[in-house]
C-alpha positions as CSV (number, residue, x, y, z in Angstrom):
1,M,-14.4,210.0,293.7
2,E,-11.1,208.5,295.0
3,E,-8.5,206.9,292.5
4,E,-8.7,203.0,292.8
5,R,-5.5,201.4,294.2
6,I,-3.4,199.2,292.4
7,A,-1.3,196.4,294.4
8,I,1.9,195.2,293.0
9,I,2.9,191.9,294.3
10,G,6.4,191.7,293.7
11,G,6.9,195.4,294.1
12,T,10.1,195.2,296.1
13,G,11.9,193.5,293.0
14,P,13.2,195.5,290.2
15,Q,10.5,195.3,287.8
16,G,7.7,195.8,290.2
17,R,9.7,198.6,291.8
18,G,10.0,200.5,288.5
19,L,6.1,199.8,287.7
20,A,5.2,201.4,290.8
21,Y,7.6,204.3,290.2
22,R,6.0,204.9,287.0
23,L,2.2,204.5,288.1
24,A,2.7,206.4,291.0
25,R,4.3,209.3,288.7
26,A,1.0,209.2,286.5
27,G,-0.7,209.7,289.7
28,R,-2.2,206.3,290.5
29,R,-2.6,205.1,294.1
30,V,-0.2,202.0,294.6
31,V,0.2,199.8,297.2
32,I,3.6,197.7,297.4
33,G,3.1,194.1,298.6
34,S,5.7,191.6,299.9
35,R,5.6,188.4,302.1
36,D,7.6,190.4,304.4
37,A,6.0,193.9,305.3
38,A,9.3,195.3,306.5
39,R,10.3,194.5,302.8
40,A,7.5,195.8,301.6
41,E,7.7,199.0,303.4
42,Q,11.6,199.4,302.5
43,G,10.2,199.3,299.0
44,A,8.0,202.0,299.2
45,R,10.3,204.4,300.8
46,T,12.8,203.5,297.8
47,V,10.3,204.6,295.4
48,N,8.6,207.7,297.2
49,E,12.2,209.1,297.6
50,R,12.5,209.4,293.7
51,L,8.7,211.4,294.1
52,P,8.7,214.4,295.8
53,G,5.2,215.9,295.9
54,A,3.7,213.0,294.2
55,E,1.0,210.8,295.7
56,S,2.8,208.4,298.2
57,V,3.2,205.0,297.6
58,T,2.0,202.9,300.5
59,W,3.1,199.0,301.6
60,A,1.7,196.1,303.1
61,E,1.8,192.3,303.5
62,N,0.9,190.7,300.2
63,R,-2.6,189.4,301.2
64,E,-3.5,192.8,302.9
65,A,-2.2,194.6,299.6
66,A,-4.3,192.3,297.4
67,A,-7.3,192.3,299.5
68,G,-7.6,196.1,299.4
69,S,-6.8,196.8,295.9
70,Q,-9.1,196.9,292.8
71,V,-6.2,195.9,290.3
72,V,-3.4,193.4,291.2
73,I,-0.1,193.3,289.3
74,L,2.2,190.3,289.9
75,A,5.7,190.8,289.3
76,V,7.1,188.0,291.0
77,P,9.6,185.3,289.8
78,Y,8.1,182.2,288.4
79,R,9.9,180.1,291.0
80,G,7.1,179.9,293.7
81,H,4.6,181.5,291.2
82,A,1.8,178.8,292.2
83,E,2.3,178.6,295.7
84,L,1.6,182.4,295.9
85,V,-1.0,182.5,293.8
86,R,-2.8,179.7,295.9
87,S,-2.1,181.6,299.2
88,L,-3.9,184.8,297.5
89,A,-6.4,183.0,295.6
90,G,-9.1,184.5,297.9
91,C,-7.9,187.8,297.6
92,L,-7.8,187.8,293.9
93,A,-10.9,186.1,292.8
94,G,-13.4,188.7,290.7
95,K,-10.5,191.2,290.1
96,V,-8.3,192.2,287.3
97,I,-5.0,190.4,287.7
98,V,-1.9,191.7,285.5
99,S,0.7,188.8,285.3
100,C,4.3,190.1,284.0
101,C,5.8,186.9,285.2
102,N,8.4,185.5,283.0
103,P,9.3,182.1,283.4
104,L,13.1,182.0,282.4
105,G,15.8,180.0,283.3
106,F,19.5,180.6,282.9
107,D,22.6,178.4,281.7
108,R,26.0,178.9,280.3
109,R,24.5,179.9,277.2
110,G,22.5,182.5,278.4
111,P,18.4,182.8,279.2
112,F,15.9,180.6,277.9
113,G,12.3,180.1,278.4
114,L,11.0,177.3,280.8
115,D,8.3,174.6,279.7
116,V,5.6,175.5,281.6
117,P,2.9,172.7,282.3
118,D,0.0,174.8,281.9
119,G,1.3,176.7,278.8
120,S,2.4,180.0,280.7
121,A,2.5,181.8,283.8
122,A,-0.7,183.5,283.1
123,E,-2.3,180.5,281.9
124,E,-1.4,178.9,285.3
125,L,-2.6,181.9,287.1
126,Q,-6.2,181.6,285.2
127,L,-6.6,178.0,286.2
128,L,-5.4,178.3,289.7
129,V,-7.8,181.5,290.2
130,P,-11.0,181.1,287.6
131,A,-12.8,183.8,288.9
132,A,-10.0,186.3,288.2
133,R,-9.8,188.2,285.1
134,V,-6.6,187.8,284.0
135,V,-4.2,189.9,281.5
136,G,-0.8,189.1,280.6
137,A,1.4,192.5,280.3
138,F,4.5,194.4,280.6
139,H,6.9,191.3,280.0
140,H,9.2,193.3,277.8
141,L,9.7,196.6,279.6
142,S,13.1,196.6,280.7
143,A,13.4,197.3,284.9
144,V,16.4,199.6,284.2
145,T,14.2,201.7,281.9
146,L,11.2,201.5,284.1
147,W,13.2,202.9,287.0
148,S,15.3,205.6,284.9
149,A,14.2,209.3,284.9
150,K,13.5,209.1,281.2
151,E,10.1,211.2,280.9
152,D,8.5,209.1,278.3
153,L,8.6,205.5,277.0
154,A,6.2,205.8,274.4
155,D,8.7,204.4,272.1
156,E,8.0,201.3,273.5
157,D,5.0,199.2,273.1
158,V,3.3,196.9,275.7
159,L,1.8,193.8,274.2
160,M,-1.1,192.5,276.0
161,V,-3.1,189.2,276.3
162,G,-6.4,188.3,277.6
163,D,-9.8,186.6,277.3
164,D,-11.8,189.4,279.0
165,E,-12.3,192.8,277.2
166,H,-12.9,194.5,280.2
167,A,-9.7,193.3,281.9
168,L,-7.8,194.3,278.6
169,D,-9.6,197.7,278.9
170,V,-8.4,198.1,282.4
171,A,-4.8,197.1,281.5
172,G,-4.4,199.3,278.5
173,E,-5.2,202.2,280.8
174,L,-2.2,201.1,283.0
175,C,0.0,201.0,280.0
176,A,-0.8,204.4,279.2
177,A,0.1,205.5,282.7
178,V,3.4,203.8,282.5
179,T,4.6,204.4,278.8
180,G,1.9,207.3,277.6
181,K,0.0,205.2,275.3
182,P,-2.2,202.4,275.5
183,G,-1.4,198.7,275.5
184,V,-1.6,196.4,272.2
185,V,-4.0,193.8,272.6
186,A,-2.0,190.9,270.8
187,G,-4.5,188.1,271.2
188,P,-6.1,185.5,273.7
189,L,-4.3,184.7,276.9
190,R,-3.2,181.6,275.4
191,L,-0.7,183.9,273.3
192,A,1.4,184.2,276.8
193,R,3.2,181.2,275.8
194,Q,4.7,183.1,273.0
195,L,5.1,186.6,275.1
196,E,6.9,185.3,278.1
197,P,9.5,183.5,276.9
198,L,10.1,186.5,274.3
199,T,12.1,188.1,277.3
200,A,14.8,185.9,277.0
201,T,15.4,186.8,273.5
202,L,15.3,190.7,274.7
203,I,17.9,189.9,277.6
204,S,20.1,188.0,275.0
205,V,20.1,191.2,272.8
206,N,20.6,193.6,275.7
207,K,23.7,191.7,276.9
208,R,25.4,191.7,273.1
209,Y,24.7,195.2,272.5
210,R,24.7,196.6,275.8
211,T,21.7,198.2,275.7
212,Q,17.9,198.3,277.3
213,A,16.0,197.0,273.9
214,G,12.0,197.0,274.1
215,V,9.6,195.9,271.6
216,R,7.9,198.4,269.2
217,L,5.3,197.7,266.6
218,V,4.6,199.7,263.4
219,G,1.7,200.2,261.5
220,V,-0.9,199.9,264.6
221,N,-3.4,202.8,265.2
222,L,-4.0,202.9,268.8
223,P,-7.3,203.9,270.2
224,E,-7.6,206.9,272.6
225,I,-7.6,205.6,276.1
226,D,-10.6,205.9,278.4
227,Q,-9.6,207.3,281.3
228,D,-12.5,206.7,283.1
229,V,-12.5,203.1,282.8
230,D,-14.3,201.4,285.8
231,I,-12.0,198.7,287.1
232,A,-14.3,197.2,289.3
């Protein structure tokens, strides 16, 4: 059976491009989406240049990318998030949607988490598309680390939050493709309120110590990933 396709909306940005690279390198079918199809094409070409011999990453305008994929990753800035989600709502309904949007602000003192009326970007997404199965994940993987040639990211954990067990299984499989091990289920979707602004703390650490810090948990025995999870 042909491998299901994963759309990365915001795939032309640093984090989306890094996720596309890691997923494609693991053999997953990936399409990069953008409001501008020409930008999406350029983003895909940039990823494909690093993947000789691997499955080519394709590209499309956002709506086409989302409509033709079984799983959608939203790797977009929070500014304009609600407007974008509303425009794609018909293409997102019924699908597993992985949100790695981090609502952050920046001032002279550094990064900080924004107050989101609905609690978090992931919860906002769920309210705007009630029929979607939303998981919050990939918030804390550095775009620099994702894009690096480092073979294995298993020294980092991906924290996932969601209310749908099947969607969490699907997201966990994507985490395994990206890092080499499944994601850690951290709780219900409402805990995205804690995960999203934590990124500001990591950015601050990275700036101070000139590194690319991530999150790693101790004492968690992760289950084996079922590579045949049905993502429909």
